[in-house]
N, C-alpha and C positions, 0 to 999 in steps of 0.2 A: 824186954827188948821191943822196940818199935819197928814194925814192918811197914814200909812205904811201898805203895803200888802206884803206877801211873798209866794214863792213856795219853798218847801223843797224837796231835792232829797237825796236818799240813795240807796245803793244796796239792802237792805233788807226791805221788806214790814212791816208795823206796825199795820195793821187792819185785823182781821181775816175774814172779809167779802170781802176783796180785793185780797185774795190769798189762797193757800192751807195752812192749819194749820201748817204743818211741815216746811213751809218756813218763818214763822214769826220770827221777832227779839225776842230773849229770854226774854227781859224785855220790850216788846211792851206796856204793860199797863202803865208803868211809863212814857214812851215817849208820849203816847197819853194824859195822864193826864197833862203833861207839855205843849203840844201844845194847849190843850183845855183851859189853863189858859190865853192864848192870843186870846180869842174868837174874830172873825172878822178880825184877822191879817193874819193867815195862810189860804191861799186859797186852796192849794193843796200839797199833799205829793206824789212824784213820785218815784217809785222804780222799781227794776228788780227782779232777782233771781228766781221767780216762772215762769218757761218757758211758762206756759199756759196764763199768764197775768190775769188781773182782774180789776174791778172797783167797788167802793162803795163811796157814800156820807154819812158821819157820822152825828150824832145828832148835831154837832157844825158846820155843813155845810162845812167841809173840804173834798175835793175830794181826794180820795185815788186811784191813777192810778198805776197799776202794768203792766209794758210793756211786751209784748210778746218777747220771745227770738228770735234773728235773726236765730240762729241755728235750730229753729223749723219751719222756713218759707219754702214754696215751692221754688224750683229753679226758677230763673228769676222773 
């Protein structure tokens, strides 16, 4: 049996606990439902857009990582 695992990336976050609510994808609920149908396959969803960053592991054990924006980093 072959087990496939994936990491998904996008500019826009899709979980409200991993970013500011204003930065969510407009149809994030639909996309979450789709990813949840592949339980155990999607390991992580990596996004940007919310400059403060964020992290949350959802009820289907998908890690939602929102990366901090480079423009918000201290010099050097």
